[in-house]
Every structure is written in C-alpha cells, then in structure tokens.
TISE-866885 format. One record per residue (C-alpha): x, y, z. Coordinates in nm, 4 decimals. Each point is the difference from the previous one (the first is absolute). Layout:
BEGIN
<atom <X; Y; Z>> ...
***
This chain:
BEGIN
<atom <-1.7550; 5.6621; 0.0958>> <atom <0.0417; -0.1603; 0.3418>> <atom <0.3783; 0.0479; -0.0113>> <atom <-0.0490; 0.3617; -0.1016>> <atom <-0.2504; 0.0538; 0.2787>> <atom <0.2332; -0.1488; 0.2607>> <atom <0.2863; 0.2152; -0.1287>> <atom <-0.2040; 0.3157; 0.0247>> <atom <-0.1241; -0.0899; 0.3472>> <atom <0.3587; -0.0548; 0.1162>> <atom <0.1022; 0.3221; -0.1683>> <atom <-0.2812; 0.1871; 0.1658>> <atom <0.0630; -0.1251; 0.3524>> <atom <0.3733; 0.0592; -0.0021>> <atom <0.0199; 0.2779; -0.2582>> <atom <0.1694; 0.3242; 0.0891>> <atom <-0.2719; 0.2499; 0.0740>> <atom <-0.2196; -0.2686; 0.1587>> <atom <0.0113; -0.1068; 0.3602>> <atom <0.3613; -0.1232; -0.0451>> <atom <-0.0076; -0.2277; 0.2989>> <atom <0.3393; -0.0974; 0.1239>> <atom <0.1764; -0.3193; -0.0881>> <atom <0.1712; -0.0870; 0.3256>> <atom <0.1419; -0.3408; -0.0791>> <atom <-0.2220; -0.1332; 0.2777>> <atom <-0.2806; -0.1308; -0.2249>> <atom <-0.2593; 0.2475; 0.1251>> <atom <-0.2844; 0.0656; -0.2420>> <atom <-0.3363; 0.1699; -0.0124>> <atom <-0.3104; -0.1939; -0.1044>> <atom <-0.2204; 0.1190; -0.2863>> <atom <-0.2564; 0.1090; 0.2589>> <atom <0.2680; 0.2031; 0.1782>> <atom <0.0974; 0.1610; -0.3304>> <atom <-0.3598; 0.1043; -0.0583>> <atom <-0.0009; 0.1702; 0.3394>> <atom <0.3343; 0.1610; -0.0747>> <atom <-0.1365; 0.1225; -0.3342>> <atom <-0.2855; 0.1674; 0.1844>> <atom <0.2490; 0.1794; 0.2255>> <atom <0.1858; 0.1583; -0.2917>> <atom <-0.1146; 0.3364; -0.1284>> <atom <0.1132; 0.3343; -0.1315>> <atom <0.2315; 0.2606; 0.1448>> <atom <-0.0269; 0.1343; 0.3520>> <atom <0.0755; 0.3653; 0.0843>> <atom <0.3741; 0.0382; 0.0441>> <atom <-0.0446; 0.2339; 0.2960>> <atom <-0.2344; -0.1195; 0.2726>> <atom <-0.1192; 0.0918; 0.3482>> <atom <-0.0718; -0.2626; 0.2679>> <atom <-0.3349; 0.0915; 0.1535>> <atom <-0.0475; -0.0894; 0.3640>> <atom <-0.3635; -0.0945; -0.0464>> <atom <0.0860; -0.2583; -0.2642>> <atom <0.2047; -0.2388; 0.2126>> <atom <0.0898; -0.1012; 0.3535>> <atom <0.3276; 0.1195; 0.1492>> <atom <0.2367; -0.2964; 0.0068>> <atom <0.2478; -0.0654; 0.2816>> <atom <0.3361; -0.1781; -0.0160>> <atom <-0.1297; -0.2798; 0.2218>> <atom <0.2116; -0.2417; 0.1987>> <atom <0.1119; -0.2476; -0.2671>> <atom <0.3730; -0.0670; 0.0268>> <atom <0.2292; -0.1590; -0.2564>> <atom <0.3593; 0.1190; -0.0156>> <atom <0.0099; -0.0687; -0.3755>> <atom <-0.3062; 0.2089; -0.0833>> <atom <0.1962; 0.3236; -0.0490>> <atom <0.3582; 0.0476; -0.1125>> <atom <0.1067; 0.3506; 0.1082>> <atom <0.3374; 0.0256; -0.1745>> <atom <0.0799; 0.3734; -0.0419>> <atom <-0.3561; 0.1010; 0.0786>> <atom <-0.1997; 0.3025; -0.1159>> <atom <0.2027; 0.2751; 0.1631>> <atom <-0.0825; 0.2742; -0.2490>> <atom <-0.3742; -0.0664; 0.0240>> <atom <-0.0048; -0.0084; 0.3798>> <atom <0.2162; 0.3139; 0.0217>> <atom <-0.2672; 0.1868; -0.1947>> <atom <-0.2688; -0.1529; 0.2205>> <atom <0.1770; 0.1075; 0.3197>> <atom <0.0505; 0.3541; -0.1271>> <atom <-0.3637; 0.0213; -0.1200>> <atom <0.0962; 0.0675; -0.3610>> <atom <-0.2456; -0.0815; -0.2816>> <atom <0.0411; -0.3599; -0.1120>> <atom <-0.0970; -0.1811; -0.3202>> <atom <-0.0478; -0.3766; 0.0177>> <atom <-0.0408; -0.2018; -0.3204>> <atom <-0.1202; -0.3570; -0.0403>> <atom <0.0877; -0.1867; -0.3199>> <atom <-0.1109; -0.3538; -0.0713>> <atom <-0.2672; -0.2146; -0.1595>> <atom <-0.3674; -0.0442; 0.0782>> <atom <0.0588; -0.0519; 0.3732>> <atom <0.1484; 0.3490; 0.0107>> <atom <-0.2549; 0.1514; -0.2351>> <atom <-0.2995; -0.1501; 0.1796>> <atom <-0.1721; 0.1638; 0.2932>> <atom <0.0295; -0.1611; 0.3447>> <atom <0.2694; -0.2510; -0.1080>> <atom <0.2566; 0.1877; 0.2166>> <atom <0.0689; 0.3401; -0.1564>> <atom <-0.2902; 0.2008; 0.1415>> <atom <0.0366; -0.1524; 0.3469>> <atom <0.3738; 0.0750; 0.0003>> <atom <-0.0555; 0.3605; -0.1066>> <atom <-0.2650; 0.0600; 0.2648>> <atom <0.2224; -0.1591; 0.2675>> <atom <0.2908; 0.2321; -0.0853>> <atom <-0.2255; 0.3031; -0.0182>> <atom <-0.1434; -0.0810; 0.3432>> <atom <0.3430; -0.0744; 0.1479>> <atom <0.1521; 0.3271; -0.1219>> <atom <-0.2844; 0.2576; 0.0038>> <atom <0.2350; 0.2993; -0.0333>> <atom <0.1391; -0.1259; -0.3306>> <atom <-0.1562; 0.1018; -0.3309>> <atom <-0.0070; -0.3160; -0.2115>> <atom <-0.0460; -0.0404; -0.3737>> <atom <-0.0882; -0.3522; -0.1178>> <atom <0.0693; -0.1529; -0.3422>> <atom <-0.1626; -0.3203; -0.1274>> <atom <0.2019; -0.1401; -0.2918>> <atom <-0.1546; -0.3454; 0.0154>> <atom <-0.0911; -0.1525; -0.3377>> <atom <-0.1856; -0.3276; 0.0127>> <atom <0.1425; -0.3032; -0.1742>> <atom <0.3442; 0.1470; -0.0648>> <atom <0.3487; -0.0566; 0.1355>> <atom <0.3300; 0.1766; 0.0449>> <atom <0.0678; 0.0083; -0.3750>> <atom <-0.2855; 0.2417; -0.0745>> <atom <0.0640; 0.1731; 0.3329>> <atom <0.3519; 0.0884; -0.1138>> <atom <-0.1548; 0.1918; -0.2909>> <atom <-0.2743; 0.1549; 0.2162>> <atom <0.2178; 0.1076; 0.2903>> <atom <0.1085; 0.3470; -0.1112>> <atom <-0.3422; 0.1272; -0.1049>> <atom <-0.2098; -0.1679; 0.2684>> <atom <0.2366; 0.0194; 0.2991>> <atom <0.3211; 0.2006; -0.0376>> <atom <-0.1675; 0.3073; -0.1476>> <atom <-0.1853; 0.0330; 0.3340>> <atom <0.3354; 0.0296; 0.1869>> <atom <-0.0633; -0.2789; 0.2532>> <atom <0.1795; -0.0198; 0.3333>> <atom <-0.0891; -0.3676; 0.0425>> <atom <-0.0906; -0.2616; -0.2607>> <atom <-0.1633; -0.3291; 0.0969>> <atom <0.0491; -0.2644; -0.2724>> <atom <-0.2330; -0.3037; -0.0189>> <atom <0.0461; -0.2524; -0.2825>> <atom <0.0575; -0.3396; 0.1616>> <atom <-0.3157; -0.1594; -0.1434>> <atom <0.0456; 0.1561; -0.3451>> <atom <0.2778; -0.2297; -0.1230>> <atom <0.2610; 0.1599; 0.2275>> <atom <0.2203; 0.0923; -0.2966>> <atom <0.3249; 0.0851; 0.1770>> <atom <0.1776; 0.1909; -0.2826>> <atom <-0.3017; 0.2312; -0.0236>> <atom <0.0020; 0.0456; 0.3777>> <atom <0.3656; 0.0970; -0.0162>> <atom <-0.0926; 0.2514; -0.2684>> <atom <-0.2583; 0.1556; 0.2321>> <atom <0.2476; 0.0243; 0.2859>> <atom <0.2746; 0.1480; -0.2151>> <atom <-0.2302; 0.2501; -0.1709>> <atom <-0.1245; 0.1264; 0.3371>> <atom <0.3527; 0.0433; 0.1351>> <atom <0.1225; 0.1581; -0.3242>> <atom <-0.2877; 0.2465; 0.0162>> <atom <0.0534; 0.1017; 0.3636>> <atom <0.2426; -0.1611; 0.2433>> <atom <-0.2107; 0.1254; 0.2918>> <atom <-0.3086; -0.2010; -0.0991>> <atom <-0.0490; -0.3007; 0.2265>> <atom <-0.1255; -0.3354; -0.1274>> <atom <-0.1753; -0.2889; 0.1754>> <atom <-0.0808; -0.3322; -0.1687>> <atom <-0.3304; -0.1680; 0.0918>> <atom <-0.0578; -0.3724; -0.0519>> <atom <-0.3574; -0.1193; -0.0493>> <atom <-0.0871; -0.3668; -0.0520>> <atom <-0.2551; -0.2139; -0.1798>> <atom <-0.1820; -0.3298; 0.0267>> <atom <0.2229; -0.2744; 0.1438>> <atom <0.2814; 0.2181; 0.1280>> <atom <-0.1228; 0.0174; 0.3591>> <atom <0.1202; -0.3612; 0.0310>> <atom <0.3515; 0.1103; -0.0970>> <atom <0.0047; 0.2545; 0.2817>> <atom <-0.1485; -0.2564; 0.2383>> <atom <0.2933; -0.2282; -0.0812>> <atom <0.2417; 0.2775; 0.0944>> <atom <0.1061; 0.0665; -0.3585>> <atom <-0.0203; 0.2935; -0.2412>> <atom <-0.1759; -0.0303; -0.3394>> <atom <0.2491; -0.0121; -0.2856>> <atom <-0.1462; 0.2989; -0.1814>> <atom <0.0351; 0.2121; 0.3145>> <atom <0.3551; -0.1217; 0.0591>> <atom <0.0919; 0.1222; -0.3502>> <atom <-0.1212; 0.3486; 0.0797>> <atom <0.1425; 0.0055; 0.3503>> <atom <0.3488; -0.0649; -0.1331>> <atom <-0.0306; 0.3409; -0.1665>> <atom <-0.1269; 0.1625; 0.3197>> <atom <0.3032; -0.1410; 0.1821>> <atom <0.2426; 0.1106; -0.2722>> <atom <-0.1312; 0.3573; -0.0010>> <atom <-0.0411; -0.0033; 0.3819>> <atom <-0.3725; 0.0752; -0.0187>> <atom <-0.2581; -0.1007; 0.2601>> <atom <-0.2531; -0.2668; -0.0951>> <atom <-0.3170; -0.1326; 0.1635>> <atom <-0.1703; -0.3387; -0.0393>> <atom <-0.3709; 0.0825; 0.0122>> <atom <-0.1336; -0.3557; 0.0145>> <atom <0.1688; -0.1520; 0.3048>> <atom <-0.2728; 0.0839; 0.2511>> <atom <-0.2694; -0.1311; -0.2352>> <atom <0.1970; -0.3234; -0.0366>> <atom <0.0226; -0.0373; 0.3781>> <atom <-0.3713; 0.0697; 0.0463>> <atom <-0.0844; -0.2570; -0.2662>> <atom <0.2180; -0.2565; 0.1757>> <atom <-0.1871; 0.0720; 0.3243>> <atom <-0.3351; -0.0450; -0.1748>> <atom <-0.0975; 0.3651; 0.0472>> <atom <0.0213; 0.1005; -0.3670>> <atom <-0.1181; -0.1381; -0.3337>> <atom <0.2236; 0.1077; -0.2850>> <atom <-0.2551; -0.0417; -0.2797>> <atom <-0.3746; -0.0591; -0.0004>> <atom <-0.3131; 0.1296; -0.1691>> <atom <-0.1746; 0.0935; 0.3235>> <atom <0.1046; 0.0930; 0.3556>> <atom <0.0052; -0.2700; 0.2667>> <atom <-0.1184; 0.0887; 0.3497>> <atom <0.2819; 0.0645; 0.2431>> <atom <0.2745; 0.0074; -0.2639>> <atom <0.1698; 0.2671; -0.2081>> <atom <-0.0627; -0.0445; -0.3731>> <atom <0.3104; 0.1307; -0.1729>> <atom <-0.1089; -0.0105; -0.3659>> <atom <-0.2482; -0.1339; -0.2504>> <atom <0.2546; -0.0808; -0.2707>> <atom <0.3207; -0.0955; 0.1823>> <atom <0.1786; 0.3255; -0.0864>> <atom <-0.1922; 0.3217; 0.0611>> <atom <-0.0679; 0.0662; 0.3683>> <atom <-0.3444; 0.0896; 0.1199>> <atom <-0.0073; 0.2881; 0.2498>> <atom <0.0875; -0.2239; 0.2967>> <atom <0.2843; -0.1567; -0.1946>> <atom <0.1201; 0.3447; -0.1019>> <atom <-0.0066; 0.1014; 0.3664>> <atom <0.2436; -0.2845; 0.0738>> <atom <0.2285; 0.1116; -0.2821>> <atom <-0.0102; 0.3611; 0.1235>> <atom <0.0661; -0.1098; 0.3593>> <atom <0.3175; -0.1717; -0.1216>> <atom <0.1084; 0.3292; -0.1564>> <atom <-0.0800; 0.1849; 0.3235>> <atom <0.2142; -0.2457; 0.1991>> <atom <0.2752; 0.0289; -0.2557>> <atom <0.0028; 0.3783; 0.0135>> <atom <0.0163; -0.0084; 0.3804>> <atom <0.3095; -0.2179; -0.0288>> <atom <0.1539; 0.1982; -0.2857>> <atom <-0.0571; 0.3345; 0.1750>> <atom <0.2710; -0.0882; 0.2513>> <atom <0.2572; 0.0454; -0.2783>> <atom <-0.0414; 0.3705; -0.0670>> <atom <0.3272; 0.1247; -0.1452>> <atom <-0.0713; 0.1956; -0.3204>> <atom <0.2358; -0.1013; -0.2785>> <atom <0.0310; 0.0159; -0.3764>> <atom <-0.0521; -0.3344; -0.1712>> <atom <0.3083; -0.0989; -0.1961>> <atom <-0.0256; -0.1625; -0.3417>> <atom <0.2801; -0.2393; -0.0862>> <atom <0.0160; -0.2712; -0.2659>> <atom <-0.3200; -0.2000; -0.0505>> <atom <-0.0561; -0.3358; 0.1652>> <atom <-0.1735; -0.1432; -0.3087>> <atom <-0.0213; 0.2650; -0.2732>> <atom <-0.0330; 0.3713; -0.0599>> <atom <-0.1863; -0.0521; -0.3283>> <atom <-0.3299; 0.1227; 0.1502>> <atom <0.1505; 0.3276; 0.1250>> <atom <-0.1012; 0.1829; -0.3186>> <atom <-0.3525; -0.1386; -0.0486>> <atom <-0.2522; 0.2778; -0.0714>> <atom <-0.3486; 0.0412; -0.1439>> <atom <-0.1027; 0.2765; -0.2386>> <atom <-0.3249; 0.1487; -0.1233>> <atom <-0.0481; -0.1367; -0.3520>> <atom <-0.0486; 0.3450; -0.1569>> <atom <0.3370; 0.1041; 0.1467>> <atom <0.2002; -0.3079; -0.0967>> <atom <-0.1461; -0.0983; -0.3381>> <atom <-0.1254; 0.1282; -0.3343>> <atom <-0.3498; -0.1196; -0.0941>> <atom <-0.1641; -0.0173; -0.3423>> <atom <-0.3361; 0.1633; -0.0755>> <atom <-0.2011; -0.3053; 0.1084>> <atom <0.0691; 0.0677; 0.3675>> <atom <-0.1622; 0.2437; 0.2356>> <atom <0.0705; 0.0895; 0.3609>> <atom <-0.2882; -0.0549; 0.2387>> <atom <-0.0283; 0.1528; 0.3437>> <atom <-0.0776; -0.2931; 0.2244>> <atom <-0.2319; 0.2136; 0.2111>> <atom <-0.2223; 0.0466; -0.3085>> <atom <-0.0588; -0.3744; -0.0472>> <atom <-0.2426; -0.2125; 0.2010>> <atom <0.2268; -0.3044; -0.0301>> <atom <0.3364; 0.1752; 0.0325>> <atom <-0.0574; 0.2541; 0.2762>> <atom <0.0856; -0.2648; 0.2605>> <atom <0.3598; 0.0215; -0.1320>> <atom <0.0295; 0.3795; 0.0158>> <atom <0.2332; -0.0125; 0.2995>> <atom <0.2538; -0.1919; -0.2119>> <atom <-0.0686; 0.1402; -0.3463>> <atom <-0.1142; 0.3577; -0.0576>> <atom <-0.0375; -0.0812; -0.3691>> <atom <0.0259; -0.3190; -0.2035>> <atom <0.0909; -0.0399; -0.3653>> <atom <-0.2934; -0.1734; -0.1679>> <atom <-0.0539; -0.1599; -0.3405>> <atom <-0.2058; -0.2904; -0.1298>> <atom <0.0956; -0.0139; -0.3684>> <atom <0.2322; -0.2799; -0.1172>> <atom <0.3137; 0.1632; -0.1353>> <atom <-0.0031; 0.2880; 0.2491>> <atom <0.3567; 0.0429; 0.1228>> <atom <0.2366; 0.2019; 0.2151>> <atom <0.3786; 0.0215; 0.0179>> <atom <0.2573; 0.0875; 0.2644>> <atom <0.3776; -0.0185; 0.0393>> <atom <0.1992; -0.0851; 0.3092>> <atom <0.3421; -0.1046; 0.1180>> <atom <-0.0173; -0.3041; 0.2261>> <atom <-0.0836; -0.3681; 0.0095>> <atom <-0.3686; -0.0323; 0.0922>> <atom <-0.3306; 0.1692; -0.0779>> <atom <-0.3642; -0.0649; 0.0656>> <atom <-0.3507; 0.1378; 0.0184>> <atom <-0.2224; 0.0683; 0.2994>> <atom <-0.3505; -0.0052; -0.1438>> <atom <-0.3646; -0.0723; 0.0746>> <atom <-0.1514; -0.3343; -0.0887>> <atom <-0.3695; -0.0506; -0.0645>> <atom <-0.2505; -0.1953; -0.2112>> <atom <0.0701; 0.1945; -0.3206>> <atom <0.3822; -0.0036; -0.0014>> <atom <0.1981; -0.1481; -0.2847>> <atom <0.3548; -0.1052; -0.0802>> <atom <0.3241; 0.1856; -0.0698>> <atom <0.2882; -0.0748; -0.2321>> <atom <0.3489; 0.1473; 0.0182>> <atom <0.2836; 0.1151; -0.2192>> <atom <0.3432; 0.0431; 0.1560>> <atom <0.2427; 0.2172; -0.1936>> <atom <-0.2209; -0.0252; -0.3080>> <atom <-0.0390; -0.3785; 0.0013>> <atom <-0.3129; -0.1984; 0.0988>> <atom <0.0731; -0.2300; 0.2931>> <atom <-0.1542; -0.3057; 0.1604>> <atom <-0.0422; -0.0065; 0.3766>> <atom <0.1219; -0.2941; 0.2019>> <atom <-0.1417; -0.0275; 0.3502>> <atom <0.2621; -0.0502; 0.2711>> <atom <-0.0890; -0.1081; 0.3499>> <atom <0.1813; -0.0295; 0.3299>> <atom <-0.1484; -0.0548; 0.3457>> <atom <0.0135; 0.3749; 0.0603>> <atom <-0.0516; 0.1663; -0.3393>> <atom <-0.1732; -0.0441; -0.3346>> <atom <0.1195; 0.1993; -0.2985>> <atom <0.0543; -0.0295; -0.3752>> <atom <0.3038; -0.0055; -0.2259>> <atom <-0.0013; 0.0744; -0.3713>> <atom <0.0838; -0.2635; -0.2588>> <atom <0.0009; -0.0228; -0.3780>> <atom <-0.0924; -0.3678; -0.0298>> <atom <-0.2128; -0.1113; 0.2950>> <atom <-0.2635; 0.1482; 0.2262>> <atom <-0.3338; 0.1763; -0.0349>> <atom <-0.0529; 0.2796; -0.2545>> <atom <-0.2298; 0.1924; 0.2343>> <atom <-0.0368; 0.0917; 0.3666>> <atom <-0.3591; -0.0524; 0.1137>> <atom <-0.1401; 0.2704; 0.2269>> <atom <-0.3040; -0.2154; 0.0865>> <atom <0.0312; -0.2511; 0.2810>> <atom <-0.1834; -0.2014; 0.2633>> <atom <-0.0794; 0.3070; 0.2117>> <atom <-0.1466; 0.2109; -0.2854>> <atom <-0.3418; -0.1641; 0.0194>> <atom <-0.2511; 0.2871; 0.0112>> <atom <0.2391; 0.2068; 0.2089>> <atom <0.3030; 0.2278; -0.0257>> <atom <0.3338; -0.0145; 0.1771>> <atom <0.3554; 0.1266; -0.0256>> <atom <0.2573; -0.2369; -0.1483>> <atom <0.3494; 0.0079; -0.1405>> <atom <0.2493; -0.1975; -0.2062>> <atom <0.3747; 0.0272; -0.0465>> <atom <0.2185; -0.0748; -0.3034>> <atom <0.3762; -0.0446; 0.0377>> <atom <0.2490; 0.1010; -0.2688>> <atom <0.3759; 0.0058; -0.0361>> <atom <0.1434; 0.3151; 0.1629>> <atom <0.0239; 0.2943; -0.2362>> <atom <-0.1963; 0.2649; -0.1864>> <atom <-0.3291; -0.1304; -0.1391>> <atom <-0.2967; 0.1268; -0.1985>> <atom <-0.3270; -0.1723; 0.0907>> <atom <-0.3146; 0.0060; -0.2125>> <atom <-0.3180; -0.1371; 0.1560>> <atom <-0.2975; -0.0798; -0.2255>> <atom <-0.3522; -0.1238; 0.0681>> <atom <-0.0334; -0.3363; -0.1721>> <atom <-0.2956; -0.1068; -0.2132>> <atom <0.0158; -0.3414; 0.1665>> <atom <-0.2679; -0.0727; 0.2584>> <atom <0.0437; -0.2370; 0.2913>> <atom <-0.2485; -0.2781; 0.0703>> <atom <-0.1162; 0.1798; 0.3120>> <atom <-0.2601; -0.2595; 0.0905>> <atom <0.2753; -0.2614; 0.0131>> <atom <0.2010; 0.2175; 0.2372>> <atom <-0.2892; 0.0261; 0.2450>> <atom <-0.1375; -0.2785; 0.2150>> <atom <-0.3496; -0.1338; -0.0558>> <atom <-0.1133; 0.1876; 0.3098>> <atom <0.1272; 0.3263; -0.1494>> <atom <-0.1601; -0.0465; -0.3414>> <atom <-0.3439; 0.1411; 0.0783>> <atom <0.0836; 0.3593; -0.0908>> <atom <0.1853; -0.0826; -0.3207>> <atom <-0.2888; -0.2235; -0.1069>> <atom <-0.2550; 0.2736; 0.0667>> <atom <0.2038; 0.2899; -0.1408>> <atom <0.2425; -0.1407; -0.2608>> <atom <0.0265; 0.3364; -0.1779>> <atom <0.1688; 0.1488; 0.3079>> <atom <0.2836; -0.2532; -0.0306>> <atom <0.0424; 0.0230; -0.3794>> <atom <0.1947; 0.3264; 0.0047>> <atom <0.3781; 0.0511; -0.0079>> <atom <0.0324; 0.2958; 0.2362>> <atom <0.3157; 0.0925; 0.1916>> <atom <0.0386; 0.2396; 0.2959>> <atom <0.3651; 0.0954; 0.0630>> <atom <0.0472; 0.1600; 0.3421>> <atom <0.3788; 0.0092; 0.0314>> <atom <0.3060; -0.1059; -0.1957>> <atom <0.2523; -0.1849; 0.2150>> <atom <0.3706; 0.0453; -0.0649>> <atom <0.3037; -0.1512; 0.1672>> <atom <0.2467; 0.2529; -0.1259>> <atom <-0.0519; 0.3448; -0.1541>> <atom <-0.2521; 0.1414; -0.2468>> <atom <0.1817; 0.1707; -0.2894>> 
***
C-alpha cells in the first residue's frame, strides 16, 4: 500500500494535467506545503476574452532597472507596432500556464499598460492561460483558443511548465503557418531557486532551451525575473513567504505564482522590453524554414468529442453552463460527453501518431481502457524531463488510465493525457472500466477528510470528456 501511495503521489505531482512543474536539471523542487498552495491556485477556465479595468490595478511603469540581457530584440515586433502607429485595431493574445491565466501575475498589468500607452488603439485581449499545463497541450489548444481570434501579437509563457521545447516549436510554427504577419514574443517566468541563477549571471537551463528557439526563429524574448533577482540580492525583496515583511516586496506565497507586487515586476520587465523592441519597427512576414527540433507538433489539434467520435447510448452531452460543478469550465468546453456506466464506450478514427483526451477530473471520476485497431492495449508510462505520455504495449503496462488523481480531492479541474502510436491510420475505442482506483491511497492523509465523510461521492466511475486531442487528422 505504501509503495502504491508513493507512486500515486508522484504521479499526481508530475502528471500531465497537474501543475507540471519544470524539471530544469538544477535540482529545484517544491515542498509539499508549496504544492498545497499551488493546488489552491488552480481552478477552472477563465474567459478567453478579457478587459483590463483601470480600477482593478495600478498602472505599472517600466522603471529604471537595466540589464542588457533582459530583452533580446532580434527581428522585433514590426507588424504589431506598425498597426499601433497607424491606430488600427489590434488583438493581443497571451498563452501559457497558471501565471498567464491568473489575475495580477503580469497579464492584466501588461494589458492596462499598453492600453494607457496607446489610447487611440482599439485593443482586443485574449487569455489562453490554462493552469498546470505546458506547451504540449497548448499545441492542441492554440487554434481554437488563440488563432481563431486572429491575433496580431502572441505572448507565450511556459518556462515554469516543463519548458517542453518541441511543443514550443509547434506553437511558433503553427502561428507562422496560420498568418505570417502575426508577431510572437516569448516570456520567461521563473520559480523558487532560480533567482540565484540570475544573480550568478547565468540563465536557467529550461529558459535556455526555449530561447534557442526564439533565436532560431528570430523572435524577441524577455526574461521577466531579472529585476526580482536583483532586488532579492539587495535585500529589498522576498521571493517566497506566507506573510509580507515590512519594507520589502513579497513576490509570492508559493515560489511560483506572483502576488500583485510580483506581477507588477514581471509586467515592468515586459514594458521595458517593448520599449526596446519598438525601435525595430520594420513590418515583415515571418518565414518558416525547416524546424530546429521537430515539426511533429505542427498538426496538433483538439476537437469537440461529438464531432470527432461516435458514442454509444450510455453517453449524453451536458452543457457545462447547466452544471454547478462544470460551469467553471464553460470557457473551454461548451459541452462535455458524460457517462458513468462501466462499459460505456466511444470510437474515433484518425491518421497520425498521437491522441489524447482533455477532460475534467473530480471526486467521482473513474478509469478508462483502450482498444487500438480492435485490440485491447496496455499503457506504459513514459517520462522525460519535459513530457509525460503513454505508449501502447501488448505485454506490459497498466490496463486502465485513471482519471482520478491527487488534485481531484473534493474539487474539479481540467486535465489531459496523451498516448503515442506508430504513425498511420488508427481506430480508437475508449471504454469506461469497471475497475475502481483506491482513491484514498492516492490522496494524502490531510486530503482524506472529504472522502471519509462522503465515500459515496468517490465510489462512482464517471467520465467528462471535453475535447479529443489529435496529432494528425480526424478521418
């Protein structure tokens, strides 16, 4: 039991669809107390279109911090600034993890700063931040949550969400393939322990991985944490603490997610970067040559389940706005496919090499089993520092994919998993299993109060499918 509990705890902390903290190679970790605070920061979907309200936040200023390495201009944002100068309507999209999704971490302050700086410009703002997810899910989300809004500028923030470079390249290439006039700027946030790396005059390894792509595609990039690192070195800032300390800036409570004052520092770095980048104003089409790493994420897409798959009679489609528990996800999923009967199944066909599900986890969720091309398969968990996924096997692995995890304790959140196949045409059948996980073993003792008081809530085998993820083409 203890081995099983430790396995599930590891799975829950690093599982795709959870916080997916980066593995930098620099031995930086979050404590269990930090993870509890991070858990509290995760929630449902935010509105994709937002408006920065002046009364909600102070107006940030670029400030006088100077570090020549903070912003790399490269070929700049000429198309964006040309529209700004000619007072054309402009759409700015932010895509990232919880730091992008959250209020006051940098996004709202940046939007208000730009709106104040260019009052004659009509801005539209898109928030495609999804907490606890990295560039892999973002590559599937990009078209629906960003590109369909026809952005002029896309800010990408994924440094503390495993910094999966192939997925980042997929984002860059999809944006350019969609519209060569869309400008892109990479933003690098940091977490607990990485201020010391900046203080030593170095760049965190995870950020260096991503910046090699920015350099290859000649895109501007901004390090958001350099000023905070300098202030910490001077004794003027505390990176992580439970409570404010008189006379000092408290950046965060958990070592990752900025409080408002920390978010102001991040936004000020963006303001300084844009001042520097604005000097390179030549509009130009972005050219797409061969990939630096891979082009395998160029064709990642997500589909509504009722469009991509055929469901048996055990399933029904629920409008998320009609459910008390699910309405918080309505900005991601208009409807979800729902069933709770073991044996309920759905089938889809695609041409490609990878598929997955983007679903909603909660106390009542169960487990799924899969058939590939008519044959039951076992799932073998594969892990790299940047990505966790599954491969199918006939002899070893787990017969089911558990939709319950460490973060499903009396709460609901979006999550996803990916399964890799050999390239080709495949038929996938997904079935709700009659097997039930030992959910109490997955949770910590501190989390067990609700399951002890309401065991019937956890005994079900429900599944809520929000999107089907395909790297390839639905057929």
